Phi, psi and omega in degrees: 000133179279134178275133176277084187266134175274132178246148175250127185214162171296141174291154175237166179302331180289348176274354192306314181302317178293321179295319175299320175296321176297318179293327175300318179294316180295314181289344172288339180271318187277134182280335188277350185234144173252137180283129174219101189306323181294317180295313181299316178297319179297317180292316177301314181295322177297317179295314182294330180278348184282118182262011184288343183086359181266003176224145183218129169235121178249145174238151168261128184225140175223124180049043175080003179254130174284127181257331182190176180210160174209137179234159176211152178221138185280144169221165177263124181258124174290330179294323180270341183073024181180201186289138168231172179221145177258122177274129179228166169052046175276109181205142177235136177307141186310319184287351178250004177290145180084009181254003182092356182296314181297315178300317178299318178295315178293324174299321181292321178294321176299316179299319176301314182296316178299316180294335181269001181078018179279137185253350178211137170247142174224154177217157178251138176224149177298127186295342179265359180273077186297326179298311180295317181297320175297319179297312180299315179297319180300328181261012170105003176274139182240142177290154176248178175270005180272156171236157179261130175241152178219157174222123180279136179258123177273116180274121177267112184295339184277351182261130179276184178293133179259000000 
C-alpha cells in the first residue's frame, strides 16, 4: 500500500494557479483585503522570481496536489539588530485543515528562518479569526502588545521618477 505523504517544498512558477486559488480562499476570510487574481498572481510571480533568498514561498503537496502555502519575507529589525521575517499568506485549503498541514508549513518556515540567520518571525492574522488564532497559539506562537496599522499608497502612473 502506498503512503499518501505530504511534502513541503519551495513553490515554483508552475504552482501559481493553485497559489492564487489559495489566496482566494484566504482573502475570503480576511476583512482587510480584496481578492484580485491579477494582483495576487503578479505578487506571487515577483516573489518566486526573487533569487535574493529574502523571500520564501513554501507549499504543502500530496500526490501532485497543492494543499496549502505559507510565505515569508525578510526585513531588518532594529529591535533584533538584524534580520527578522514577516510570515504572510499562511493558508490551507479548507478540506485539509486539521491534518497537520499548517503546522508542517510553519515548521518549515521556522527551519528556513533558522538557516537564513533570522532571529524573529512575526505574522499577522485577522483578529476575528478565532480558529486561526487558537491554532497559532496551540503550536507556540504568542500574541504581542503591538497592533498593525496600514496606509495604502495610491500609485499615480502618470508621475515619473522624481
